[in-house]
N, CA and C of each residue as an Amber inpcrd file, in Angstrom:
protein
   714
  -2.3230000  26.4930000  -2.5330000  -1.2790000  25.7480000  -3.2250000
  -1.8530000  25.0750000  -4.4650000  -1.1830000  25.2220000  -5.6040000
  -1.6500000  24.6170000  -6.8300000  -1.5640000  23.0950000  -6.7410000
  -2.6090000  22.3870000  -7.2070000  -2.5460000  20.9220000  -7.2010000
  -1.3950000  20.3900000  -8.0380000  -1.0290000  21.1620000  -9.0720000
   0.0680000  20.7130000  -9.9260000   1.3960000  20.6940000  -9.1790000
   1.5500000  21.5830000  -8.2130000   2.7750000  21.5890000  -7.4060000
   2.8410000  20.3250000  -6.5590000   1.7020000  19.9680000  -5.9600000
   1.6610000  18.7410000  -5.1570000   1.9650000  17.5260000  -6.0280000
   1.3680000  17.4920000  -7.2260000   1.5920000  16.3640000  -8.1280000
   3.0540000  16.2940000  -8.5580000   3.6230000  17.4310000  -8.9560000
   5.0110000  17.4360000  -9.4220000   5.9980000  17.0670000  -8.3390000
   5.7680000  17.5830000  -7.1240000   6.6810000  17.2880000  -6.0220000
   6.6440000  15.8150000  -5.6470000   5.4440000  15.2720000  -5.4990000
   5.3490000  13.8580000  -5.1260000   5.8200000  12.9480000  -6.2560000
   5.6160000  13.3690000  -7.5070000   6.0910000  12.5530000  -8.6260000
   7.6130000  12.4480000  -8.5970000   8.2960000  13.5830000  -8.4410000
   9.7600000  13.5780000  -8.4530000  10.3210000  12.8170000  -7.2510000
   9.7560000  13.0980000  -6.0630000  10.2300000  12.4090000  -4.8640000
   9.9860000  10.9060000  -4.9670000   8.8060000  10.5390000  -5.4460000
   8.4680000   9.1230000  -5.5620000   9.3390000   8.4290000  -6.5970000
   9.6600000   9.1290000  -7.6850000  10.4960000   8.5290000  -8.7180000
  11.8630000   8.1610000  -8.1680000  12.4350000   9.0510000  -7.3530000
  13.7450000   8.7630000  -6.7650000  13.6870000   7.5400000  -5.8560000
  12.6640000   7.4990000  -4.9980000  12.5380000   6.3710000  -4.0730000
  12.2610000   5.0760000  -4.8360000  11.4410000   5.1650000  -5.8810000
  11.0910000   3.9650000  -6.6510000  12.2960000   3.4230000  -7.4120000
  13.1640000   4.3070000  -7.8920000  14.3800000   3.8560000  -8.5730000
  15.2420000   3.0330000  -7.6170000  15.3930000   3.5190000  -6.3940000
  16.2050000   2.7890000  -5.4110000  15.5570000   1.4520000  -5.0540000
  14.2310000   1.4580000  -4.8980000  13.5380000   0.2040000  -4.5910000
  13.6200000  -0.7620000  -5.7650000  13.4770000  -0.2470000  -6.9870000
  13.5260000  -1.1070000  -8.1720000  14.8850000  -1.7770000  -8.3210000
  15.9620000  -1.0710000  -7.9680000  17.2990000  -1.6560000  -8.0460000
  17.3980000  -2.8920000  -7.1410000  16.8360000  -2.7810000  -5.9240000
  16.8670000  -3.9070000  -4.9840000  16.0070000  -5.0550000  -5.4900000
  14.8040000  -4.7310000  -5.9940000  13.8930000  -5.7710000  -6.4830000
  14.5030000  -6.5040000  -7.6760000  15.1460000  -5.7670000  -8.5900000
  15.7710000  -6.4130000  -9.7430000  16.9060000  -7.3300000  -9.3100000
  17.6770000  -6.9010000  -8.3130000  18.7600000  -7.7470000  -7.8170000
  18.2050000  -9.0560000  -7.2510000  17.1030000  -8.9630000  -6.5060000
  16.4640000 -10.1730000  -5.9590000  15.9160000 -11.0300000  -7.0910000
  15.2970000 -10.3890000  -8.0840000  14.7380000 -11.1370000  -9.1980000
  15.7840000 -11.9190000  -9.9650000  16.9350000 -11.3150000 -10.2060000
  17.9930000 -11.9780000 -10.9680000  18.6540000 -13.1050000 -10.1900000
  18.6760000 -13.0260000  -8.8640000  19.3970000 -14.0220000  -8.0610000
  18.4820000 -15.0860000  -7.4560000  17.3100000 -14.6820000  -6.9650000
  16.4250000 -15.6280000  -6.2780000  15.1570000 -15.9510000  -7.0650000
  14.9560000 -15.2850000  -8.1890000  13.7700000 -15.5460000  -8.9810000
  12.7540000 -14.4150000  -8.8850000  12.0410000 -14.1870000  -9.9810000
  11.0990000 -13.0740000 -10.0300000   9.8540000 -13.3260000  -9.2010000
   9.5410000 -14.5840000  -8.9730000   8.3740000 -14.8770000  -8.1320000
   8.5910000 -14.3630000  -6.7160000   9.7820000 -14.5970000  -6.1700000
  10.1100000 -14.0990000  -4.8290000  10.1160000 -12.5750000  -4.8180000
  10.7590000 -11.9730000  -5.8200000  10.8790000 -10.5210000  -5.8660000
   9.5160000  -9.8390000  -5.9820000   8.6670000 -10.3510000  -6.8620000
   7.3650000  -9.7100000  -7.0920000   6.4010000  -9.9520000  -5.9320000
   6.4620000 -11.1380000  -5.3150000   5.5770000 -11.3850000  -4.1650000
   5.9670000 -10.5010000  -2.9850000   7.2680000 -10.3210000  -2.7600000
   7.7220000  -9.4290000  -1.6850000   7.2920000  -7.9960000  -1.9660000
   7.3890000  -7.5810000  -3.2240000   6.9600000  -6.2320000  -3.6020000
   5.4710000  -6.0450000  -3.3540000   4.6740000  -7.0470000  -3.7120000
   3.2230000  -6.9540000  -3.5260000   2.8600000  -6.8360000  -2.0490000
   3.5040000  -7.6160000  -1.1980000   3.2290000  -7.5380000   0.2420000
   3.6520000  -6.1900000   0.8150000   4.7750000  -5.6850000   0.3670000
   5.2340000  -4.3780000   0.8520000   4.2800000  -3.2660000   0.4220000
   3.8070000  -3.3310000  -0.8230000   2.8570000  -2.3220000  -1.2960000
   1.5420000  -2.3840000  -0.5230000   1.0950000  -3.5930000  -0.2050000
  -0.1280000  -3.7390000   0.5910000   0.0540000  -3.1200000   1.9770000
   1.2210000  -3.3260000   2.5670000   1.5020000  -2.7320000   3.8830000
   1.5220000  -1.2100000   3.7980000   2.0950000  -0.6670000   2.7250000
   2.1480000   0.7870000   2.5600000   0.7600000   1.3840000   2.3960000
  -0.0840000   0.7290000   1.6180000  -1.4620000   1.2130000   1.4390000
  -2.2020000   1.2130000   2.7700000  -2.0200000   0.1580000   3.5630000
  -2.6820000   0.0870000   4.8730000  -2.1880000   1.1900000   5.8000000
  -0.8780000   1.4480000   5.8010000  -0.3240000   2.4990000   6.6570000
  -0.8740000   3.8620000   6.2600000  -0.8970000   4.1400000   4.9490000
  -1.4040000   5.4310000   4.4740000  -2.8880000   5.5870000   4.7760000
  -3.6560000   4.4940000   4.6160000  -5.0980000   4.5570000   4.8650000
  -5.4030000   4.7940000   6.3440000  -4.5650000   4.2810000   7.2280000
  -4.7840000   4.4710000   8.6570000  -4.2470000   5.8160000   9.1410000
  -3.0810000   6.2040000   8.6420000  -2.4280000   7.4170000   9.1170000
  -3.1760000   8.6840000   8.7160000  -3.6750000   8.7220000   7.4840000
  -4.3560000   9.9210000   7.0010000  -5.5770000  10.3000000   7.8310000
  -6.5590000   9.4010000   7.9940000  -7.7480000   9.7430000   8.7870000
  -7.4330000  10.0910000  10.2360000  -6.4550000   9.4100000  10.8410000
  -6.0950000   9.7170000  12.2320000  -5.6010000  11.1500000  12.3540000
  -4.7390000  11.5620000  11.4310000  -4.2350000  12.9330000  11.4590000
  -5.3550000  13.9440000  11.2920000  -6.2580000  13.6840000  10.3630000
  -7.3200000  14.6320000  10.0550000  -8.3450000  14.7370000  11.1760000
  -8.6370000  13.6240000  11.8450000  -9.7150000  13.6000000  12.8290000
  -9.2760000  14.0180000  14.2280000  -8.0390000  13.7110000  14.6070000
  -7.6610000  13.8470000  16.0070000  -6.5710000  14.8800000  16.2870000
  -5.9820000  15.4490000  15.2480000  -4.9180000  16.4310000  15.4650000
  -5.4060000  17.8180000  15.0490000  -5.3490000  18.8320000  15.9390000
  -5.7630000  20.1900000  15.5770000  -4.9630000  20.7020000  14.3810000
  -5.5900000  21.5410000  13.5580000  -4.9760000  21.9750000  12.3100000
  -3.6630000  22.7160000  12.5390000  -3.5980000  23.5560000  13.5890000
  -2.3560000  24.3000000  13.8480000  -1.2160000  23.3480000  14.2050000
  -1.5100000  22.4020000  15.1010000  -0.4900000  21.4200000  15.4730000
  -0.1330000  20.5300000  14.2880000  -1.1350000  20.2250000  13.4630000
  -0.9060000  19.3850000  12.2970000   0.0750000  20.0470000  11.3360000
  -0.0920000  21.3480000  11.1300000   0.8110000  22.0470000  10.2170000
   2.2360000  22.0480000  10.7480000   2.3850000  22.1810000  12.0690000
   3.7320000  22.1580000  12.6520000   4.3600000  20.7770000  12.4870000
   3.5830000  19.7330000  12.7790000   4.0940000  18.3660000  12.6540000
   4.4640000  18.0720000  11.2030000   3.5640000  18.4300000  10.2790000
   3.8230000  18.2160000   8.8600000   5.0700000  18.9770000   8.4280000
   5.1460000  20.2440000   8.8780000   6.2950000  21.0610000   8.5130000
   7.6030000  20.4650000   8.9900000   7.6140000  19.9220000  10.2060000
   8.8330000  19.3230000  10.7440000   9.2380000  18.0940000   9.9260000
   8.2570000  17.2520000   9.5790000   8.5490000  16.0850000   8.7490000
   9.1960000  16.5060000   7.4280000   8.5790000  17.4870000   6.7730000
   9.0880000  17.9110000   5.4750000  10.4440000  18.6010000   5.5940000
  10.6450000  19.3530000   6.6660000  11.9500000  19.9870000   6.8840000
  13.0460000  18.9240000   7.0430000  12.7500000  17.8650000   7.7740000
  13.7380000  16.8050000   7.9770000  14.0520000  16.0890000   6.6630000
  12.9860000  15.7200000   5.9270000  13.2020000  15.0690000   4.6350000
  13.9530000  15.9900000   3.6850000  13.4840000  17.2340000   3.5850000
  14.0930000  18.1760000   2.6530000  15.5480000  18.4450000   2.9780000
  15.8460000  18.6210000   4.2650000  17.2320000  18.8770000   4.6780000
  18.1310000  17.7070000   4.2930000  17.6560000  16.4840000   4.5370000
  18.4630000  15.3040000   4.2220000  18.7600000  15.2220000   2.7390000
  17.7240000  15.4110000   1.9170000  17.9040000  15.2950000   0.4740000
  18.7790000  16.4200000  -0.0720000  18.5380000  17.6460000   0.3890000
  19.3090000  18.7730000  -0.1270000  20.7670000  18.6960000   0.3210000
  20.9910000  18.2710000   1.5640000  22.3720000  18.1550000   2.0660000
  23.1590000  17.1590000   1.2200000  22.5660000  16.0180000   0.9230000
  23.2580000  15.0300000   0.0980000  23.5500000  15.5860000  -1.2940000
  22.5770000  16.2860000  -1.8670000  22.7760000  16.8420000  -3.2080000
  23.8890000  17.8790000  -3.2170000  23.9250000  18.7340000  -2.1940000
  24.9690000  19.7590000  -2.1130000  26.3510000  19.1220000  -2.0110000
  26.4900000  18.1350000  -1.1490000  27.7820000  17.4750000  -0.9850000
  28.2010000  16.7500000  -2.2600000  27.2320000  16.1960000  -2.9810000
  27.5820000  15.5150000  -4.2310000  27.9720000  16.5110000  -5.3130000
  27.2260000  17.6100000  -5.4170000  27.5930000  18.6470000  -6.3860000
  28.9690000  19.2240000  -6.0610000  29.2920000  19.3080000  -4.7800000
  30.5810000  19.8680000  -4.3610000  31.7290000  18.8770000  -4.5190000
  31.4160000  17.6390000  -4.8620000  32.4510000  16.6340000  -5.0510000
  32.9550000  16.0160000  -3.7750000  32.2430000  16.2350000  -2.6630000
  32.6790000  15.7000000  -1.3720000  31.9300000  14.4290000  -0.9910000
  31.0230000  14.0010000  -1.8290000  30.3000000  12.7500000  -1.6270000
  30.0950000  12.1310000  -3.0030000  30.3510000  10.8490000  -3.1150000
  30.2610000  10.2000000  -4.4220000  28.8160000  10.1410000  -4.8950000
  28.6400000  10.2800000  -6.2110000  27.3090000  10.1630000  -6.7900000
  26.8010000   8.7410000  -6.6300000  25.4940000   8.6270000  -6.4640000
  24.9120000   7.2950000  -6.3320000  25.0130000   6.5730000  -7.6700000
  25.5210000   5.3630000  -7.6320000  25.7040000   4.5480000  -8.8290000
  24.7840000   3.3380000  -8.7240000  23.6990000   3.3370000  -9.5050000
  22.7360000   2.2430000  -9.4240000  23.3470000   0.9240000  -9.8840000
  24.2910000   0.9750000 -10.8430000  24.9570000  -0.2620000 -11.2690000
  25.7650000  -0.8730000 -10.1270000  26.4990000  -0.0210000  -9.4070000
  27.3010000  -0.5130000  -8.2900000  26.4020000  -1.0450000  -7.1700000
  25.2970000  -0.3300000  -6.9070000  24.3520000  -0.7880000  -5.8800000
  23.7530000  -2.1370000  -6.2660000  23.3810000  -2.2780000  -7.5390000
  22.8150000  -3.5340000  -8.0400000  23.8070000  -4.6820000  -7.8630000
  25.0530000  -4.4690000  -8.2580000  26.0560000  -5.5290000  -8.1490000
  26.3170000  -5.9030000  -6.6950000  26.3190000  -4.9070000  -5.8050000
  26.5180000  -5.1830000  -4.3840000  25.3750000  -6.0300000  -3.8290000
  24.1490000  -5.6920000  -4.2010000  22.9950000  -6.4640000  -3.7320000
  23.0580000  -7.8950000  -4.2510000  23.4480000  -8.0570000  -5.5060000
  23.5340000  -9.3950000  -6.0860000  24.5780000 -10.2330000  -5.3470000
  25.7440000  -9.6420000  -5.0780000  26.7900000 -10.3770000  -4.3410000
  26.3010000 -10.7880000  -2.9570000  25.6060000  -9.8780000  -2.2890000
  25.1140000 -10.1580000  -0.9390000  24.0740000 -11.2760000  -0.9640000
  23.1850000 -11.2380000  -1.9440000  22.1320000 -12.2530000  -2.0350000
  22.7180000 -13.6270000  -2.3780000  23.6910000 -13.6510000  -3.2730000
  24.3130000 -14.9310000  -3.6370000  25.0860000 -15.5370000  -2.4770000
  25.5780000 -14.6840000  -1.5970000  26.3360000 -15.1840000  -0.4510000
  25.4330000 -15.8920000   0.5590000  24.1440000 -15.5630000   0.5880000
  23.2460000 -16.1470000   1.5960000  22.5210000 -17.3940000   1.1020000
  22.1780000 -17.4560000  -0.1740000  21.5300000 -18.6430000  -0.7430000
  20.2310000 -19.0020000  -0.0210000  19.4810000 -18.0420000   0.4420000
  18.2200000 -18.3340000   1.1300000  17.1040000 -17.5010000   0.5120000
  15.9940000 -18.1840000   0.1930000  14.8590000 -17.4810000  -0.3970000
  14.2210000 -16.5320000   0.6140000  14.2440000 -16.9330000   1.8970000
  13.6700000 -16.0560000   2.9210000  14.4470000 -14.7520000   3.0320000
  15.7620000 -14.8580000   2.9230000  16.5920000 -13.6440000   2.9720000
  16.3170000 -12.7600000   1.7580000  16.1650000 -13.3760000   0.5970000
  15.8680000 -12.6240000  -0.6210000  14.5060000 -11.9350000  -0.5100000
  13.5140000 -12.6720000   0.0100000  12.1780000 -12.0970000   0.1980000
  12.2450000 -10.9020000   1.1450000  12.9490000 -11.0720000   2.2550000
  13.0550000  -9.9880000   3.2350000  13.7870000  -8.7830000   2.6540000
  14.7960000  -9.0190000   1.8190000  15.5330000  -7.9130000   1.2020000
  14.6350000  -7.0920000   0.2990000  13.8690000  -7.7630000  -0.5560000
  12.9590000  -7.0380000  -1.4610000  11.8410000  -6.3520000  -0.6850000
  11.2820000  -7.0470000   0.2920000  10.1950000  -6.4700000   1.0920000
  10.6660000  -5.2250000   1.8270000  11.7980000  -5.3150000   2.5110000
  12.3080000  -4.1700000   3.2680000  12.6880000  -3.0180000   2.3420000
  13.2700000  -3.3420000   1.1870000  13.6520000  -2.2910000   0.2500000
  12.4590000  -1.4870000  -0.2230000  11.3990000  -2.1840000  -0.6200000
  10.1960000  -1.4940000  -1.0910000   9.4970000  -0.7690000   0.0520000
   9.4320000  -1.4100000   1.2200000   8.7240000  -0.8060000   2.3520000
   9.4280000   0.4600000   2.8390000  10.7430000   0.3990000   3.0140000
  11.4790000   1.5520000   3.5460000  11.4200000   2.7270000   2.5750000
  11.6700000   2.4550000   1.2870000  11.6260000   3.5480000   0.3080000
  10.1960000   4.0760000   0.1510000   9.2350000   3.1700000   0.2390000
   7.8480000   3.5860000   0.0800000   7.3090000   4.3660000   1.2600000
   7.8650000   4.1440000   2.4520000   7.3820000   4.8710000   3.6270000
   7.6000000   6.3760000   3.4880000   8.7300000   6.7650000   2.9140000
   8.9760000   8.1890000   2.7040000   7.9320000   8.7680000   1.7570000
   7.6150000   8.0290000   0.7040000   6.5970000   8.4750000  -0.2450000
   5.2430000   8.5850000   0.4460000   4.8970000   7.5720000   1.2620000
   3.6110000   7.5810000   1.9510000   3.4900000   8.7650000   2.8920000
   4.5620000   9.0630000   3.6230000   4.5370000  10.1990000   4.5430000
   4.3410000  11.5080000   3.7850000   5.0370000  11.6670000   2.6700000
   4.9060000  12.8990000   1.8830000   3.4880000  13.0410000   1.3370000
   2.9240000  11.9570000   0.8050000   1.5600000  12.0070000   0.2590000
   0.5550000  12.3310000   1.3540000   0.6900000  11.6690000   2.5030000
  -0.2500000  11.9030000   3.6020000  -0.1390000  13.3290000   4.1340000
   1.0690000  13.8640000   4.1900000   1.2180000  15.2340000   4.6890000
   0.5660000  16.2440000   3.7620000   0.6780000  16.0450000   2.4720000
  -0.0110000  16.9310000   1.5260000  -1.5190000  16.8290000   1.7040000
  -2.0140000  15.6140000   1.8810000  -3.4490000  15.4160000   2.0390000
  -3.9530000  16.0190000   3.3400000  -3.1720000  15.8630000   4.4070000
  -3.6210000  16.3350000   5.7120000  -3.5570000  17.8520000   5.8280000
  -2.6010000  18.4810000   5.1250000  -2.4360000  19.9270000   5.2640000
  -3.5600000  20.6970000   4.5860000  -4.0040000  20.2450000   3.4280000
  -5.0070000  21.0010000   2.6950000  -5.9120000  20.0630000   1.9210000
  -7.2320000  20.2430000   2.0900000  -8.1950000  19.3910000   1.4080000
  -8.0780000  19.5730000  -0.1010000  -8.2930000  18.4950000  -0.8190000
  -8.2810000  18.5710000  -2.2680000  -6.9560000  18.2290000  -2.9120000
  -5.8940000  18.0970000  -2.1110000  -4.5850000  17.8050000  -2.6960000
  -4.2310000  16.3230000  -2.6310000  -5.0190000  15.5350000  -1.8780000
  -4.6590000  14.1330000  -1.7180000  -4.6240000  13.4050000  -3.0560000
  -5.6840000  13.5700000  -3.8620000  -5.7480000  12.8570000  -5.1320000
  -4.5990000  13.2540000  -6.0490000  -4.2390000  14.5360000  -6.0370000
  -3.1350000  14.9940000  -6.8750000  -1.8030000  14.4330000  -6.3750000
  -1.5950000  14.4830000  -5.0660000  -0.3500000  13.9530000  -4.5030000
  -0.2540000  12.4460000  -4.7250000  -1.3690000  11.7500000  -4.4850000
  -1.3750000  10.2990000  -4.6980000  -1.1720000   9.9650000  -6.1700000
  -1.7700000  10.7730000  -7.0510000  -1.6010000  10.5410000  -8.4900000
  -0.1430000  10.6880000  -8.8960000   0.5550000  11.6710000  -8.3150000
   1.9720000  11.8390000  -8.6150000   2.7810000  10.6330000  -8.1900000
   2.4860000  10.1020000  -6.9920000   3.2190000   8.9330000  -6.4910000
   2.9220000   7.6930000  -7.3390000   1.6470000   7.4960000  -7.6770000
   1.2710000   6.3240000  -8.4780000   1.8770000   6.4120000  -9.8800000
   1.8520000   7.6180000 -10.4710000   2.4190000   7.7930000 -11.8060000
   3.9230000   7.5070000 -11.8060000   4.6170000   7.9730000 -10.7590000
   6.0570000   7.7180000 -10.6630000   6.3410000   6.2240000 -10.5250000
   5.5650000   5.5550000  -9.6580000   5.7580000   4.1140000  -9.4660000
   5.5000000   3.3570000 -10.7630000   4.4440000   3.7540000 -11.4820000
   4.1200000   3.0840000 -12.7440000   5.2070000   3.3170000 -13.7880000
   5.7250000   4.5520000 -13.8480000   6.7690000   4.8750000 -14.8220000
   8.0450000   4.0910000 -14.5490000   8.4460000   4.0320000 -13.2700000
   9.6730000   3.3070000 -12.9190000   9.4840000   1.8120000 -13.1310000
   8.3290000   1.2800000 -12.7260000   8.0730000  -0.1600000 -12.8980000
   8.0380000  -0.5320000 -14.3820000   7.3890000   0.3180000 -15.1830000
   7.3400000   0.0560000 -16.6200000   8.7180000   0.1020000 -17.2510000
   9.5150000   1.0800000 -16.8580000  10.8740000   1.1890000 -17.3910000
  11.7270000  -0.0010000 -16.9700000  11.5690000  -0.4260000 -15.7110000
  12.3310000  -1.5780000 -15.2330000  11.9480000  -2.8440000 -15.9920000
  10.6590000  -2.9960000 -16.3000000  10.1900000  -4.1780000 -17.0290000
  10.7490000  -4.1990000 -18.4470000  10.7950000  -3.0150000 -19.0850000
  11.2690000  -2.9380000 -20.4690000  12.7930000  -3.0490000 -20.5360000
  13.4790000  -2.2830000 -19.6730000  14.9350000  -2.2320000 -19.7450000
  15.6110000  -3.4110000 -19.0520000  15.0200000  -3.8270000 -17.9210000
  15.5790000  -4.9050000 -17.1060000  17.0550000  -4.6490000 -16.7980000
  17.3180000  -3.4120000 -16.4030000  18.6870000  -2.9940000 -16.1120000
  18.6260000  -1.8440000 -15.1260000  19.5850000  -1.7260000 -14.2130000
  19.5780000  -0.6180000 -13.2470000  19.5270000   0.7460000 -13.9290000
  18.9260000   1.7080000 -13.2540000  18.7310000   3.0460000 -13.8160000
  19.9760000   3.9020000 -13.5780000  21.0040000   3.6680000 -14.3760000
  22.2790000   4.3490000 -14.1410000  22.3270000   5.7430000 -14.7520000
  21.4090000   6.0710000 -15.6740000  21.4930000   7.3510000 -16.3780000
  20.5080000   8.3970000 -15.8630000  19.7450000   8.0620000 -14.8580000
  18.8030000   9.0350000 -14.3000000  19.5730000  10.0650000 -13.4790000
  19.3430000  11.3760000 -13.6920000  20.0610000  12.4160000 -12.9310000
  19.5370000  12.5150000 -11.5020000  19.8650000  11.5110000 -10.6850000
  19.3200000  11.4400000  -9.3330000  19.7430000  12.6300000  -8.4800000
  20.9700000  13.1110000  -8.6800000  21.4380000  14.2050000  -7.8360000
  20.6460000  15.4790000  -8.1040000  20.4270000  15.7960000  -9.3770000
  19.6510000  16.9870000  -9.7220000  18.2150000  16.8600000  -9.2180000
  17.6260000  15.6740000  -9.3640000  16.2700000  15.4570000  -8.8810000
  16.2160000  15.5760000  -7.3570000  17.2410000  15.0490000  -6.6740000
  17.2820000  15.1540000  -5.2200000  17.3980000  16.5980000  -4.7630000
  18.1680000  17.3920000  -5.4980000  18.3000000  18.8180000  -5.1810000
  16.9470000  19.5120000  -5.2990000  16.2300000  19.2420000  -6.3770000
  14.9210000  19.8730000  -6.6040000  13.9340000  19.4740000  -5.5190000
  13.8670000  18.1720000  -5.2240000  12.9310000  17.7040000  -4.2040000
  13.2950000  18.2620000  -2.8350000  14.5960000  18.3070000  -2.5150000
  15.0260000  18.8740000  -1.2340000  14.5910000  20.3180000  -1.0870000
  14.7620000  21.1070000  -2.1540000  14.3390000  22.5120000  -2.1300000
  12.8320000  22.6260000  -1.9350000  12.0700000  21.8140000  -2.6550000
  10.6090000  21.8820000  -2.5590000  10.1170000  21.4880000  -1.1670000
  10.6670000  20.4040000  -0.6130000  10.2090000  19.9510000   0.6980000
  10.6030000  20.9370000   1.7980000  11.7960000  21.5010000   1.7000000
  12.1850000  22.5180000   2.6750000  11.2660000  23.7380000   2.5850000
  10.8940000  24.1160000   1.3930000  10.0100000  25.2760000   1.2100000
   8.6380000  25.0080000   1.8140000   8.0670000  23.8420000   1.5020000
   6.7650000  23.4940000   2.0780000   6.8510000  23.3780000   3.5930000
   7.9270000  22.7450000   4.0860000   8.0720000  22.5860000   5.5300000
   8.1590000  23.9200000   6.2420000   8.9220000  24.8580000   5.6900000
   9.0240000  26.1920000   6.2770000   7.6780000  26.9080000   6.2400000
   7.0120000  26.8210000   5.1160000   5.7310000  27.5140000   4.9250000
   4.6810000  27.0160000   5.9100000   4.5270000  25.6930000   5.9950000
   3.4740000  25.1390000   6.8520000   3.8190000  25.2500000   8.3330000
   5.0910000  25.0960000   8.6940000   5.4740000  25.2580000  10.0990000
   5.1910000  26.6740000  10.5800000   5.5310000  27.6540000   9.7460000
   5.2850000  29.0490000  10.1180000   3.7890000  29.3270000  10.2450000
   2.9950000  28.7760000   9.3470000   1.5370000  28.9410000   9.4500000
   1.0140000  28.3220000  10.7320000   1.5290000  27.1500000  11.1050000
   1.0980000  26.4960000  12.3310000   1.4420000  27.3020000  13.5650000
   2.5280000  28.0830000  13.4930000   2.9290000  28.9310000  14.6160000
   2.2200000  30.2940000  14.6060000   1.3410000  30.5040000  13.6320000
   0.5470000  31.7280000  13.6020000   1.0400000  32.8200000  12.6710000
   2.1100000  32.5420000  11.8960000   2.6280000  33.5570000  10.9810000
   1.7230000  33.6800000   9.7590000   1.3990000  34.8950000   9.3810000
   0.6270000  35.1530000   8.1740000   1.5890000  35.5840000   7.0680000
   1.7160000  34.7840000   6.0380000   2.6120000  35.1160000   4.9430000
   2.0940000  36.3140000   4.1580000   3.0080000  37.1880000   3.7590000
   2.6350000  38.4640000   3.1430000   1.8940000  38.3030000   1.8180000
   2.1540000  37.2120000   1.0930000   1.4910000  37.0300000  -0.2030000
   0.7820000  35.6880000  -0.3100000   0.3910000  35.1310000   0.8430000
  -0.3240000  33.8610000   0.8340000   0.5370000  32.7410000   0.2610000
  -0.0660000  31.9110000  -0.5910000   0.6710000  30.7990000  -1.1900000
   1.8030000  31.2730000  -2.0910000   1.7300000  32.5250000  -2.5420000
   2.7970000  33.0540000  -3.3770000   4.1330000  33.1120000  -2.6720000
   4.1210000  33.1040000  -1.3390000   5.3740000  33.1170000  -0.5840000
   6.1910000  31.8490000  -0.8270000   5.5250000  30.7730000  -1.2640000
   6.2350000  29.5410000  -1.5610000   7.2870000  29.7530000  -2.6510000
   6.9540000  30.5800000  -3.6440000   7.9030000  30.8390000  -4.7270000
   9.1570000  31.5230000  -4.2000000   8.9580000  32.4500000  -3.2570000
  10.1080000  33.1330000  -2.6580000  10.9700000  32.1470000  -1.8760000
  10.3170000  31.2570000  -1.1200000  11.0670000  30.2680000  -0.3430000
  11.8300000  29.3090000  -1.2550000  11.1840000  28.8850000  -2.3340000
  11.8470000  27.9820000  -3.2790000  13.0880000  28.6460000  -3.8660000
  12.9300000  29.8990000  -4.2880000  14.0710000  30.6240000  -4.8620000
  15.1900000  30.7900000  -3.8360000  14.8330000  31.1040000  -2.6030000
  15.8360000  31.3230000  -1.5610000  16.6120000  30.0460000  -1.2640000
  15.9020000  28.9210000  -1.1040000  16.5850000  27.6680000  -0.8040000
  17.4240000  27.2010000  -1.9970000  16.9200000  27.3970000  -3.2100000
  17.6800000  26.9880000  -4.3910000  18.9730000  27.7900000  -4.5130000
  18.8890000  29.0980000  -4.3110000  20.0860000  29.9400000  -4.3820000
  21.0710000  29.5890000  -3.2690000  20.5350000  29.3480000  -2.0630000
  21.4080000  28.9800000  -0.9440000  22.0990000  27.6410000  -1.2120000
  21.3460000  26.6820000  -1.7580000  21.9440000  25.3820000  -2.0730000
  23.0210000  25.4970000  -3.1360000  22.7570000  26.2880000  -4.1900000
  23.7530000  26.4770000  -5.2440000  25.0010000  27.1700000  -4.7000000
  24.7820000  28.1790000  -3.8400000  25.9170000  28.9040000  -3.2610000
  26.7630000  27.9830000  -2.3800000  26.1120000  27.1600000  -1.5690000
  26.8540000  26.2370000  -0.7060000  27.6210000  25.2000000  -1.5210000
  27.0110000  24.7460000  -2.6170000  27.7100000  23.7850000  -3.4750000
  29.0020000  24.3910000  -4.0170000  28.9270000  25.6790000  -4.4040000
  30.1220000  26.3520000  -4.9030000  31.1670000  26.5740000  -3.8300000
  30.7100000  26.9770000  -2.6410000  31.6520000  27.2420000  -1.5560000
  32.3390000  25.9700000  -1.0600000  31.6130000  24.8690000  -1.0770000
  32.1670000  23.6180000  -0.5590000  32.8500000  22.7720000  -1.6310000
  32.8510000  23.2690000  -2.8570000  33.4020000  22.4690000  -3.9450000
  34.8390000  22.0560000  -3.6570000  35.0900000  20.7750000  -3.8180000
  36.4160000  20.2280000  -3.5590000  37.3320000  20.5510000  -4.7270000
  38.4920000  21.1370000  -4.4550000  39.4140000  21.4790000  -5.5560000
  39.8280000  20.2280000  -6.3340000  39.8960000  20.3850000  -7.6470000
  40.3060000  19.2630000  -8.5010000  41.8220000  19.1890000  -8.5090000
  42.3430000  18.0080000  -8.1860000  43.7940000  17.8340000  -8.1530000
  44.3640000  17.7780000  -9.5650000  45.4870000  18.4130000  -9.7380000
  46.1420000  18.4230000 -11.0540000  46.6720000  17.0160000 -11.3700000
């Protein structure tokens, strides 16, 4: 597997998760103060680093490689299915597109209703931790499946976090113009492809063209997703 694929996949997936986390952190910052928002973010990031540092070595040292590939594949299949399903339903018009402005306003209303700094801290902490856990799992799975990809996968996640944080600092406004649905579709296709590839390898299947089979899987899932979006498209009322 090319390191650039690992970097690109984790960058896109991490960017989506970071956008959602940034929306929550900005809402806390505007209502309860930036000190609360940033301290909660720092604690959540520290927890994520500790989880990734503990989870990676445990997987590598104590889980057989065949079983590891199956476990990794199942994780990625679940993540990929969830992301691709949402993207298909949104493209088909049967699920509303995510609106970061609406999410931001909802969080602000909820925070103002409670008037507690502890609640604001917990909201920012949980938002960053929950969104970051998906990123941590994806990075660790890339690292555990094949040596040499950890730095590339981690670099993609760090670059995405830095890009979103920098944009949030400059714009100080929810990310309403990011094509989240298209990005979710791409990430869903990639994760499903990796999950299928590694699960099959763990079960003893030898792919006919080695890592090149990933391209076939990506094309197949992308075409299937596009076809389903068309078939499920909700008719536009006159």
